All heavy atoms as an XYZ file, in Angstrom:
873
protein
N      -3.219      1.807      4.362
C      -3.421      3.160      4.807
C      -2.762      4.141      3.855
O      -3.266      5.228      3.638
C      -2.887      3.311      6.223
C      -3.019      4.703      6.776
S      -2.677      4.740      8.526
C      -4.144      5.525      9.098
N      -1.639      3.787      3.288
C      -0.912      4.735      2.457
C      -1.596      4.992      1.118
O      -1.219      5.925      0.421
C       0.521      4.248      2.235
O       0.519      3.021      1.551
N      -2.599      4.207      0.749
C      -3.255      4.426     -0.534
C      -4.095      5.700     -0.558
O      -4.471      6.168     -1.617
C      -4.092      3.206     -0.941
C      -5.029      2.718      0.130
O      -4.686      2.829      1.309
O      -6.103      2.210     -0.216
N      -4.373      6.296      0.578
C      -5.065      7.580      0.575
C      -4.208      8.692      1.179
O      -4.683      9.783      1.455
C      -6.426      7.509      1.266
C      -6.416      7.074      2.705
C      -6.210      7.993      3.723
C      -6.632      5.744      3.055
C      -6.200      7.605      5.049
C      -6.627      5.351      4.379
C      -6.420      6.291      5.362
O      -6.411      5.893      6.672
N      -2.943      8.453      1.312
C      -1.993      9.437      1.824
C      -1.654     10.446      0.734
O      -1.272     10.074     -0.366
C      -0.723      8.697      2.276
C       0.452      9.585      2.584
C       0.455     10.378      3.715
C       1.563      9.606      1.766
C       1.548     11.185      4.022
C       2.660     10.396      2.053
C       2.649     11.193      3.184
N      -1.825     11.710      1.032
C      -1.454     12.782      0.109
C      -0.754     13.850      0.924
O      -1.403     14.632      1.625
C      -2.687     13.338     -0.592
C      -2.354     14.361     -1.668
O      -1.379     15.122     -1.498
O      -3.083     14.403     -2.673
N       0.567     13.883      0.838
C       1.405     14.757      1.657
C       0.911     16.202      1.647
O       0.838     16.842      2.686
C       2.846     14.667      1.173
C       3.803     15.538      1.933
C       5.226     15.445      1.388
N       5.808     14.164      1.737
C       6.455     13.390      0.874
N       6.603     13.754     -0.373
N       6.981     12.263      1.279
N       0.573     16.735      0.490
C       0.199     18.147      0.393
C      -1.277     18.400      0.715
O      -1.599     19.304      1.481
C       0.532     18.679     -0.997
C       2.026     18.615     -1.277
O       2.807     18.952     -0.362
O       2.403     18.218     -2.387
N      -2.149     17.617      0.148
C      -3.589     17.842      0.331
C      -4.044     17.574      1.764
O      -4.897     18.285      2.287
C      -4.400     16.984     -0.642
C      -4.323     17.444     -2.079
C      -4.935     18.827     -2.283
O      -6.061     19.071     -1.804
O      -4.267     19.663     -2.927
N      -3.491     16.565      2.393
C      -3.937     16.183      3.738
C      -3.661     17.262      4.774
O      -4.418     17.409      5.733
C      -3.298     14.865      4.165
C      -3.761     13.692      3.320
O      -4.715     13.853      2.530
O      -3.161     12.618      3.431
N      -2.602     18.037      4.554
C      -2.273     19.106      5.499
C      -3.369     20.162      5.565
O      -3.509     20.848      6.575
C      -0.941     19.756      5.127
C       0.250     18.862      5.377
C       1.538     19.539      4.971
C       2.710     18.589      5.156
N       3.965     19.201      4.732
N      -4.155     20.276      4.513
C      -5.228     21.275      4.480
C      -6.268     21.019      5.571
O      -6.936     21.939      6.014
C      -5.893     21.305      3.109
C      -4.963     21.793      2.015
C      -5.641     21.758      0.663
C      -4.672     22.226     -0.430
N      -5.295     22.135     -1.754
N      -6.395     19.780      6.009
C      -7.392     19.446      7.025
C      -6.998     19.918      8.419
O      -7.793     19.845      9.350
C      -7.696     17.950      7.004
C      -8.439     17.545      5.755
C      -7.769     17.002      4.684
C      -9.806     17.758      5.661
C      -8.441     16.648      3.523
C     -10.497     17.408      4.511
C      -9.817     16.857      3.435
N      -5.783     20.438      8.549
C      -5.375     21.045      9.815
C      -6.272     22.232     10.145
O      -6.421     22.595     11.320
C      -3.891     21.472      9.747
O      -3.112     20.310      9.446
C      -3.415     22.065     11.055
N      -6.905     22.800      9.151
C      -7.801     23.941      9.391
C      -8.940     23.574     10.334
O      -9.435     24.426     11.063
C      -8.388     24.492      8.079
O      -9.097     23.452      7.403
C      -7.285     25.043      7.177
N      -9.338     22.313     10.351
C     -10.387     21.878     11.288
C      -9.891     22.028     12.715
O     -10.594     22.560     13.580
C     -10.830     20.426     11.003
C     -11.858     19.964     12.039
C     -11.388     20.296      9.591
N      -8.668     21.579     12.973
C      -8.087     21.751     14.305
C      -7.972     23.234     14.655
O      -8.265     23.648     15.771
C      -6.694     21.125     14.391
C      -6.649     19.626     14.415
C      -5.786     18.934     13.576
C      -7.425     18.896     15.311
C      -5.711     17.549     13.613
C      -7.352     17.515     15.361
C      -6.495     16.852     14.506
O      -6.407     15.485     14.550
N      -7.512     24.030     13.695
C      -7.343     25.464     13.938
C      -8.665     26.134     14.280
O      -8.718     27.018     15.137
C      -6.728     26.138     12.710
C      -5.274     25.810     12.515
C      -4.720     26.476     11.260
C      -3.262     26.116     11.067
N      -2.726     26.692      9.830
N      -9.731     25.688     13.645
C     -11.048     26.275     13.881
C     -11.683     25.758     15.164
O     -12.211     26.520     15.966
C     -11.971     25.963     12.695
C     -13.386     26.470     12.860
C     -14.261     26.053     11.689
C     -15.706     26.388     12.004
N     -16.630     25.464     11.382
N     -11.632     24.457     15.371
C     -12.391     23.829     16.452
C     -11.640     23.743     17.781
O     -12.256     23.810     18.837
C     -12.846     22.423     16.024
C     -13.741     22.401     14.798
C     -15.066     23.123     15.002
O     -15.548     23.206     16.150
O     -15.621     23.613     13.991
N     -10.338     23.536     17.732
C      -9.559     23.339     18.971
C      -8.204     24.041     18.878
O      -7.151     23.399     19.044
C      -9.348     21.834     19.244
O      -8.742     21.240     18.084
C     -10.653     21.126     19.565
N      -8.207     25.338     18.644
C      -6.934     26.040     18.458
C      -6.031     25.991     19.685
O      -4.803     25.954     19.546
C      -7.358     27.469     18.128
C      -8.718     27.612     18.729
C      -9.348     26.242     18.603
N      -6.613     25.951     20.871
C      -5.805     25.903     22.084
C      -5.057     24.579     22.212
O      -3.878     24.547     22.559
C      -6.670     26.164     23.320
C      -7.825     25.176     23.456
O      -8.347     24.667     22.418
O      -8.247     24.914     24.600
N      -5.724     23.504     21.883
C      -5.087     22.180     21.958
C      -4.029     22.055     20.869
O      -2.925     21.551     21.117
C      -6.135     21.052     21.862
C      -7.114     21.134     23.037
C      -5.456     19.688     21.812
C      -8.307     20.201     22.912
N      -4.341     22.535     19.679
C      -3.371     22.504     18.588
C      -2.123     23.293     18.954
O      -0.995     22.817     18.745
C      -3.989     23.054     17.297
C      -3.053     23.121     16.087
C      -2.513     21.742     15.715
C      -3.770     23.757     14.911
N      -2.293     24.452     19.518
C      -1.146     25.277     19.919
C      -0.321     24.579     20.997
O       0.914     24.597     20.950
C      -1.617     26.644     20.404
N      -0.995     23.965     21.959
C      -0.282     23.251     23.024
C       0.487     22.058     22.452
O       1.641     21.817     22.824
C      -1.259     22.799     24.104
N      -0.138     21.325     21.527
C       0.543     20.193     20.909
C       1.744     20.662     20.103
O       2.829     20.077     20.186
C      -0.404     19.378     20.018
C       0.314     18.294     19.275
C       0.719     17.143     19.919
C       0.640     18.453     17.934
C       1.428     16.154     19.247
C       1.336     17.472     17.252
C       1.732     16.322     17.907
N       1.569     21.724     19.319
C       2.662     22.240     18.489
C       3.840     22.688     19.357
O       4.998     22.421     19.021
C       2.161     23.384     17.607
N       3.548     23.341     20.478
C       4.606     23.775     21.385
C       5.317     22.572     22.009
O       6.553     22.548     22.116
C       4.039     24.687     22.468
N       4.551     21.575     22.412
C       5.121     20.356     22.988
C       6.020     19.658     21.968
O       7.172     19.316     22.255
C       3.992     19.423     23.445
C       4.449     18.050     23.838
C       5.168     17.844     25.002
C       4.139     16.953     23.052
C       5.589     16.577     25.367
C       4.553     15.689     23.405
C       5.282     15.497     24.560
N       5.508     19.466     20.757
C       6.258     18.798     19.704
C       7.542     19.562     19.377
O       8.607     18.959     19.222
C       5.379     18.654     18.455
C       5.986     17.722     17.434
O       6.105     16.514     17.714
O       6.342     18.219     16.338
N       7.444     20.886     19.309
C       8.620     21.710     19.027
C       9.667     21.573     20.132
O      10.873     21.554     19.855
C       8.211     23.175     18.852
N       9.218     21.451     21.356
C      10.147     21.281     22.474
C      10.827     19.920     22.418
O      12.044     19.805     22.604
C       9.417     21.466     23.815
O       8.841     22.773     23.847
C      10.358     21.295     24.991
N      10.059     18.883     22.156
C      10.620     17.531     22.067
C      11.669     17.446     20.964
O      12.718     16.821     21.138
C       9.500     16.489     21.830
C      10.088     15.122     21.477
C       8.604     16.375     23.050
N      11.416     18.097     19.832
C      12.313     17.985     18.688
C      13.174     19.232     18.459
O      13.703     19.422     17.373
C      11.518     17.622     17.429
C      10.979     16.223     17.486
C       9.636     16.000     17.768
C      11.812     15.134     17.317
C       9.138     14.710     17.850
C      11.321     13.848     17.395
C       9.981     13.627     17.660
N      13.348     20.043     19.516
C      14.234     21.200     19.347
C      15.652     20.706     19.091
O      16.071     19.695     19.670
C      14.170     22.140     20.548
C      14.789     21.596     21.825
C      14.571     22.518     23.014
O      13.553     23.173     23.129
N      15.551     22.564     23.895
N      16.364     21.384     18.213
C      17.674     20.878     17.797
C      18.728     20.820     18.904
O      19.561     19.926     18.899
C      18.115     21.872     16.711
C      16.862     22.508     16.242
C      15.931     22.529     17.417
N      18.703     21.747     19.835
C      19.755     21.844     20.842
C      19.201     21.668     22.251
O      17.989     21.662     22.455
C      20.429     23.219     20.755
C      20.995     23.559     19.392
C      22.115     22.631     18.951
O      22.907     22.171     19.764
N      22.168     22.340     17.672
N      20.107     21.551     23.201
C      19.786     21.565     24.631
C      18.908     20.410     25.093
O      18.097     20.567     26.000
C      19.136     22.909     25.025
C      20.033     24.084     24.709
O      21.269     23.958     24.876
O      19.508     25.126     24.280
N      19.082     19.244     24.503
C      18.413     18.029     24.956
C      19.503     17.010     25.254
O      20.609     17.083     24.713
C      17.460     17.497     23.884
C      16.383     18.489     23.457
C      15.022     18.292     24.102
N      14.969     18.334     25.529
C      14.467     19.351     26.240
N      14.013     20.428     25.636
N      14.405     19.293     27.539
N      19.215     16.062     26.096
C      20.197     15.016     26.433
C      20.465     14.094     25.248
O      21.590     13.684     25.013
C      19.708     14.192     27.636
C      19.728     14.962     28.942
C      21.133     15.339     29.388
O      22.047     14.502     29.288
O      21.307     16.486     29.830
N      19.418     13.743     24.521
C      19.561     12.858     23.365
C      19.707     13.737     22.117
O      18.841     14.581     21.859
C      18.342     11.925     23.217
C      18.200     11.040     24.460
C      18.459     11.064     21.955
C      16.925     10.213     24.489
N      20.770     13.553     21.343
C      20.930     14.355     20.133
C      19.732     14.195     19.181
O      19.092     13.140     19.134
C      22.207     13.795     19.499
C      22.956     13.185     20.644
C      21.893     12.649     21.565
N      19.465     15.254     18.414
C      18.296     15.278     17.526
C      18.263     14.085     16.578
O      17.208     13.491     16.366
C      18.265     16.594     16.738
C      17.083     16.756     15.775
C      15.748     16.687     16.519
C      17.207     18.055     14.993
N      19.395     13.712     16.026
C      19.414     12.578     15.098
C      18.824     11.331     15.759
O      18.011     10.620     15.157
C      20.841     12.297     14.622
C      20.939     11.087     13.702
C      22.325     10.896     13.139
C      23.193     10.072     14.034
N      24.447      9.650     13.367
N      19.190     11.085     16.996
C      18.703      9.888     17.681
C      17.238     10.024     18.082
O      16.492      9.041     18.027
C      19.597      9.559     18.881
C      21.008      9.282     18.437
C      22.051     10.100     18.841
C      21.305      8.229     17.574
C      23.343      9.873     18.409
C      22.589      7.992     17.143
C      23.605      8.817     17.555
O      24.889      8.592     17.119
N      16.819     11.218     18.455
C      15.389     11.421     18.739
C      14.559     11.174     17.487
O      13.494     10.566     17.549
C      15.137     12.827     19.300
C      15.561     12.951     20.758
C      15.297     14.334     21.317
N      16.433     15.186     20.954
C      16.357     16.438     20.550
N      15.201     17.044     20.474
N      17.441     17.108     20.241
N      15.066     11.622     16.336
C      14.347     11.391     15.080
C      14.346      9.909     14.704
O      13.350      9.393     14.198
C      14.928     12.247     13.951
C      14.624     13.720     14.087
C      13.151     14.088     13.954
O      12.310     13.235     13.600
O      12.827     15.266     14.209
N      15.445      9.209     14.965
C      15.470      7.766     14.698
C      14.522      7.014     15.629
O      13.855      6.060     15.204
C      16.900      7.228     14.816
C      17.834      7.626     13.670
C      19.285      7.324     14.030
C      17.429      6.931     12.373
N      14.446      7.439     16.886
C      13.473      6.851     17.814
C      12.068      7.104     17.286
O      11.220      6.189     17.238
C      13.635      7.434     19.236
C      14.947      6.977     19.867
C      12.443      7.056     20.118
C      15.346      7.764     21.117
N      11.800      8.347     16.883
C      10.477      8.697     16.358
C      10.153      7.879     15.106
O       9.015      7.438     14.918
C      10.402     10.195     16.057
N      11.154      7.664     14.261
C      10.936      6.843     13.071
C      10.572      5.410     13.453
O       9.615      4.840     12.910
C      12.181      6.858     12.179
C      12.111      5.943     10.960
C      10.943      6.302     10.052
C      13.433      5.975     10.212
N      11.301      4.839     14.399
C      11.006      3.465     14.823
C       9.603      3.366     15.418
O       8.850      2.431     15.115
C      12.051      2.974     15.821
N       9.236      4.336     16.241
C       7.884      4.330     16.814
C       6.854      4.481     15.701
O       5.817      3.800     15.696
C       7.732      5.443     17.881
C       6.286      5.594     18.308
C       8.633      5.154     19.071
N       7.131      5.345     14.730
C       6.216      5.558     13.612
C       6.003      4.286     12.806
O       4.887      3.982     12.384
C       6.758      6.643     12.680
O       6.930      7.856     13.350
N       7.080      3.554     12.592
C       6.975      2.284     11.868
C       6.173      1.288     12.695
O       5.322      0.567     12.166
C       8.376      1.748     11.517
C       9.024      2.663     10.471
C       8.309      0.302     11.024
C      10.507      2.407     10.246
N       6.397      1.276     14.000
C       5.664      0.359     14.872
C       4.172      0.676     14.894
O       3.335     -0.217     14.824
C       6.239      0.409     16.297
O       7.622      0.061     16.238
C       5.532     -0.565     17.222
N       3.830      1.967     14.957
C       2.419      2.362     14.973
C       1.833      2.434     13.569
O       0.635      2.591     13.414
C       2.218      3.724     15.667
O       2.921      4.735     14.943
C       2.670      3.672     17.115
N       2.688      2.328     12.563
C       2.311      2.340     11.159
C       1.609      3.640     10.753
O       0.647      3.627      9.994
C       1.480      1.102     10.807
C       2.253     -0.168     11.037
C       1.473     -1.418     10.710
O       0.256     -1.446     10.727
N       2.198     -2.476     10.404
N       2.124      4.750     11.243
C       1.604      6.064     10.868
C       2.404      6.582      9.680
O       3.559      6.994      9.836
C       1.687      7.047     12.036
S       1.148      8.712     11.563
N       1.814      6.543      8.503
C       2.525      6.932      7.287
C       2.956      8.398      7.317
O       4.012      8.752      6.811
C       1.690      6.593      6.030
C       0.449      7.447      5.943
C       2.530      6.707      4.785
N       2.160      9.242      7.959
C       2.522     10.658      8.055
C       3.778     10.835      8.912
O       4.664     11.619      8.571
C       1.373     11.471      8.656
C       0.099     11.349      7.868
C      -0.917     10.495      8.277
C      -0.095     12.081      6.704
C      -2.086     10.372      7.551
C      -1.261     11.969      5.970
C      -2.259     11.108      6.394
O      -3.410     10.991      5.666
N       3.848     10.117     10.006
C       5.007     10.208     10.896
C       6.237      9.565     10.260
O       7.349     10.076     10.404
C       4.698      9.565     12.240
S       3.437     10.445     13.177
N       6.049      8.447      9.563
C       7.166      7.816      8.858
C       7.734      8.801      7.840
O       8.950      8.984      7.739
C       6.732      6.498      8.176
C       6.355      5.451      9.221
C       7.838      5.982      7.247
C       5.633      4.239      8.655
N       6.861      9.459      7.109
C       7.274     10.441      6.114
C       8.090     11.546      6.766
O       9.219     11.841      6.353
C       6.029     11.013      5.425
C       6.348     12.040      4.357
O       7.303     11.846      3.586
O       5.610     13.047      4.278
N       7.546     12.161      7.796
C       8.208     13.305      8.435
C       9.496     12.905      9.139
O      10.544     13.540      8.944
C       7.252     13.972      9.429
N       9.454     11.851      9.941
C      10.613     11.524     10.767
C      11.742     10.859      9.985
O      12.905     11.001     10.360
C      10.196     10.711     11.994
C       9.366     11.507     12.936
N       9.877     12.578     13.648
C       8.049     11.442     13.261
C       8.920     13.124     14.374
N       7.803     12.452     14.152
N      11.441     10.175      8.893
C      12.537      9.651      8.064
C      13.289     10.813      7.422
O      14.522     10.838      7.413
C      12.029      8.661      7.020
O      11.119      9.281      6.130
N      12.543     11.796      6.912
C      13.195     12.963      6.314
C      13.942     13.782      7.367
O      15.061     14.238      7.135
C      12.156     13.832      5.613
C      11.587     13.176      4.373
C      10.595     14.063      3.673
O      10.875     15.219      3.413
N       9.419     13.514      3.383
N      13.307     13.971      8.527
C      13.954     14.749      9.592
C      15.204     14.054     10.117
O      16.185     14.712     10.471
C      12.976     15.018     10.732
C      11.890     15.984     10.336
O      11.985     16.693      9.331
N      10.822     16.020     11.118
N      15.175     12.733     10.177
C      16.356     11.997     10.632
C      17.515     12.206      9.667
O      18.656     12.436     10.097
C      16.023     10.508     10.779
N      17.234     12.152      8.382
C      18.291     12.376      7.386
C      18.809     13.805      7.494
O      20.024     14.034      7.473
C      17.771     12.063      5.963
C      18.758     12.541      4.904
C      17.514     10.567      5.821
N      17.919     14.775      7.639
C      18.348     16.171      7.804
C      19.222     16.346      9.044
O      20.106     17.195      9.074
C      17.136     17.099      7.901
C      16.411     17.299      6.601
C      15.172     18.160      6.810
C      14.291     18.149      5.590
N      12.976     18.760      5.843
N      18.968     15.524     10.067
C      19.749     15.598     11.310
C      21.026     14.775     11.232
O      21.756     14.668     12.211
C      18.888     15.152     12.489
N      21.274     14.158     10.069
C      22.532     13.450      9.878
C      22.455     11.936      9.846
O      23.492     11.266      9.793
N      21.273     11.357      9.879
C      21.149      9.895      9.858
C      21.492      9.344      8.479
O      21.159      9.930      7.449
C      19.734      9.473     10.249
N      22.146      8.207      8.486
C      22.515      7.518      7.245
C      21.425      6.521      6.861
O      20.531      6.210      7.668
C      23.830      6.768      7.444
O      23.637      5.698      8.364
N      21.525      5.993      5.637
C      20.595      4.941      5.226
C      20.709      3.729      6.139
O      19.714      3.091      6.466
C      20.842      4.528      3.772
C      20.329      5.515      2.771
C      20.474      5.018      1.339
O      21.297      4.113      1.070
O      19.753      5.564      0.485
N      21.926      3.418      6.560
C      22.131      2.290      7.468
C      21.424      2.505      8.791
O      20.843      1.571      9.351
N      21.457      3.734      9.307
C      20.762      4.035     10.561
C      19.250      3.961     10.381
O      18.548      3.457     11.268
C      21.191      5.407     11.082
C      22.616      5.391     11.614
C      23.150      6.764     11.928
O      22.905      7.719     11.152
O      23.840      6.892     12.970
N      18.745      4.428      9.235
C      17.309      4.285      8.960
C      16.928      2.806      8.920
O      15.898      2.405      9.474
C      16.937      4.952      7.636
C      17.093      6.457      7.531
C      16.773      6.925      6.113
C      16.228      7.190      8.542
N      17.759      2.016      8.275
C      17.488      0.577      8.176
C      17.474     -0.073      9.558
O      16.573     -0.867      9.871
C      18.526     -0.102      7.281
N      18.450      0.269     10.395
C      18.486     -0.324     11.733
C      17.299      0.127     12.576
O      16.744     -0.673     13.340
C      19.813     -0.009     12.419
C      20.954     -0.810     11.818
C      22.226     -0.728     12.642
O      22.157     -0.527     13.874
O      23.300     -0.891     12.024
N      16.892      1.384     12.433
C      15.705      1.853     13.154
C      14.477      1.052     12.722
O      13.643      0.681     13.555
C      15.486      3.348     12.917
N      14.385      0.770     11.426
C      13.258     -0.035     10.929
C      13.300     -1.453     11.494
O      12.266     -2.012     11.870
C      13.270     -0.061      9.397
N      14.491     -2.021     11.597
C      14.617     -3.360     12.162
C      14.311     -3.374     13.658
O      13.719     -4.332     14.162
C      16.000     -3.953     11.874
C      16.131     -4.446     10.461
C      16.997     -3.979      9.516
C      15.370     -5.477      9.835
N      16.812     -4.657      8.340
C      15.813     -5.587      8.500
C      14.331     -6.306     10.258
C      15.284     -6.504      7.590
C      13.793     -7.224      9.357
C      14.259     -7.311      8.046
N      14.711     -2.330     14.363
C      14.354     -2.233     15.783
C      12.834     -2.238     15.923
O      12.274     -2.966     16.752
C      14.966     -0.969     16.433
C      14.365     -0.703     17.804
C      16.483     -1.111     16.540
N      12.159     -1.427     15.109
C      10.695     -1.379     15.152
C      10.098     -2.750     14.849
O       9.150     -3.193     15.514
C      10.170     -0.347     14.153
N      10.656     -3.434     13.868
C      10.168     -4.756     13.484
C      10.334     -5.749     14.633
O       9.424     -6.531     14.938
C      10.923     -5.245     12.233
O      10.724     -4.289     11.186
C      10.442     -6.614     11.786
N      11.481     -5.712     15.292
C      11.730     -6.622     16.409
C      10.773     -6.356     17.564
O      10.236     -7.301     18.163
C      13.182     -6.482     16.877
N      10.535     -5.086     17.867
C       9.630     -4.754     18.968
C       8.204     -5.176     18.638
O       7.497     -5.734     19.479
C       9.704     -3.240     19.290
C      11.092     -2.875     19.819
C       8.608     -2.818     20.256
C      11.498     -3.608     21.087
N       7.787     -4.928     17.412
C       6.426     -5.323     17.017
C       6.267     -6.852     17.052
O       5.268     -7.363     17.534
C       6.112     -4.770     15.633
C       4.651     -4.835     15.295
C       4.340     -3.864     14.164
N       2.983     -4.024     13.722
C       1.978     -3.256     14.110
N       2.184     -2.269     14.945
N       0.774     -3.460     13.651
N       7.262     -7.559     16.553
C       7.208     -9.024     16.587
C       7.256     -9.533     18.020
O       6.539    -10.476     18.382
C       8.356     -9.611     15.771
N       8.093     -8.896     18.845
C       8.170     -9.289     20.253
C       6.847     -9.080     20.964
O       6.454     -9.885     21.813
N       6.146     -8.010     20.602
C       4.825     -7.764     21.183
C       3.845     -8.871     20.817
O       3.055     -9.315     21.649
N       3.916     -9.329     19.587
C       3.053    -10.442     19.168
C       3.372    -11.714     19.931
O       2.477    -12.435     20.382
N       4.653    -11.980     20.112
C       5.095    -13.153     20.869
C       4.583    -13.086     22.309
O       3.989    -14.033     22.816
C       6.622    -13.214     20.828
C       7.223    -14.244     21.751
C       7.165    -15.592     21.440
C       7.861    -13.861     22.927
C       7.730    -16.542     22.292
C       8.428    -14.797     23.768
C       8.356    -16.130     23.455
O       8.905    -17.059     24.285
N       4.793    -11.936     22.958
C       4.387    -11.788     24.361
C       2.874    -11.846     24.514
O       2.361    -12.464     25.456
C       4.927    -10.460     24.916
N       2.146    -11.219     23.599
C       0.691    -11.251     23.700
C       0.128    -12.625     23.362
O      -0.957    -12.982     23.821
C       0.064    -10.158     22.837
C       0.167     -8.820     23.492
N       1.259     -8.001     23.307
C      -0.661     -8.182     24.346
C       1.088     -6.898     24.024
N      -0.052     -6.985     24.680
N       0.881    -13.407     22.577
C       0.486    -14.797     22.349
C       0.482    -15.578     23.650
O      -0.432    -16.361     23.930
N       1.484    -15.333     24.491
C       1.521    -15.995     25.803
C       0.336    -15.559     26.645
O      -0.257    -16.366     27.359
C       2.830    -15.679     26.526
C       4.054    -16.236     25.838
C       5.307    -15.971     26.600
N       5.441    -14.540     26.890
C       6.531    -13.981     27.398
N       7.575    -14.731     27.684
N       6.584    -12.692     27.622
N      -0.015    -14.276     26.554
C      -1.170    -13.777     27.296
C      -2.451    -14.463     26.808
O      -3.329    -14.783     27.617
C      -1.283    -12.256     27.137
C      -2.416    -11.577     27.887
C      -2.301    -11.811     29.393
C      -2.412    -10.086     27.567
N      -2.534    -14.729     25.502
C      -3.703    -15.440     24.974
C      -3.821    -16.821     25.604
O      -4.926    -17.257     25.950
C      -3.609    -15.552     23.449
N      -2.688    -17.519     25.775
C      -2.733    -18.838     26.418
C      -3.234    -18.720     27.843
O      -4.076    -19.496     28.304
C      -1.340    -19.492     26.428
C      -0.703    -19.616     25.080
C       0.670    -19.492     24.968
C      -1.442    -19.851     23.942
C       1.297    -19.604     23.735
C      -0.836    -19.967     22.696
C       0.543    -19.831     22.605
N      -2.733    -17.734     28.558
C      -3.137    -17.505     29.950
C      -4.630    -17.228     30.034
O      -5.337    -17.824     30.851
C      -2.345    -16.338     30.528
C      -2.727    -15.956     31.949
C      -1.907    -14.754     32.406
C      -2.331    -14.271     33.768
N      -1.552    -13.098     34.190
N      -5.123    -16.323     29.190
C      -6.537    -15.938     29.245
C      -7.461    -17.056     28.767
O      -8.615    -17.120     29.186
C      -6.759    -14.666     28.407
C      -6.044    -13.430     28.943
C      -6.179    -12.267     27.983
C      -6.552    -13.044     30.334
N      -6.919    -17.930     27.909
C      -7.722    -19.063     27.436
C      -7.730    -20.216     28.436
O      -8.455    -21.190     28.251
C      -7.189    -19.555     26.098
N      -6.937    -20.083     29.482
C      -6.879    -21.124     30.485
C      -5.952    -22.277     30.130
O      -6.043    -23.358     30.713
N      -5.075    -22.069     29.170
C      -4.107    -23.083     28.797
C      -3.059    -23.155     29.901
O      -2.502    -22.148     30.311
C      -3.423    -22.730     27.445
C      -2.319    -23.731     27.111
C      -4.454    -22.684     26.329
N      -2.833    -24.354     30.389
C      -1.895    -24.529     31.483
C      -0.532    -24.963     30.964
O      -0.439    -25.667     29.972
C      -2.437    -25.563     32.485
C      -3.734    -25.140     33.096
N      -3.838    -24.119     34.009
C      -4.991    -25.568     32.875
C      -5.101    -23.946     34.344
N      -5.822    -24.817     33.667
N       0.481    -24.556     31.680
C       1.848    -24.929     31.325
C       1.980    -26.437     31.378
O       1.492    -27.094     32.300
C       2.812    -24.269     32.325
C       4.246    -24.393     31.947
C       5.143    -23.665     32.931
O       4.706    -22.697     33.566
O       6.286    -24.111     33.072
N       2.670    -26.974     30.390
C       2.878    -28.436     30.325
C       4.301    -28.794     30.605
O       5.225    -28.214     30.294
C       2.497    -28.977     28.947
C       1.025    -28.910     28.706
N       0.403    -27.765     28.253
C       0.039    -29.802     28.880
C      -0.894    -27.987     28.125
N      -1.139    -29.220     28.509
């Protein structure tokens, strides 16, 4: 996916949202701004950004990885914290594969031995 990622050029396509669904774009932007507002949240911004980074790695969204890794550092995250967030994402993704493997056995009619 990252082979067609262009940080600057891709943002230009936001004009489609602005033209076709400006109300939804505005609602999303307001929601996102509220979630990531620097103050007055229970979870400090650095940790919200690290959570967002881990989710981004899990969903493999290169745009979100780009934004939230930088935002986490701006909010005070260290390289070690970025690394641990990446490992958390890796563990959750691997755990999902493990759990869904069990579901495959169930759906295939494989019985416990």
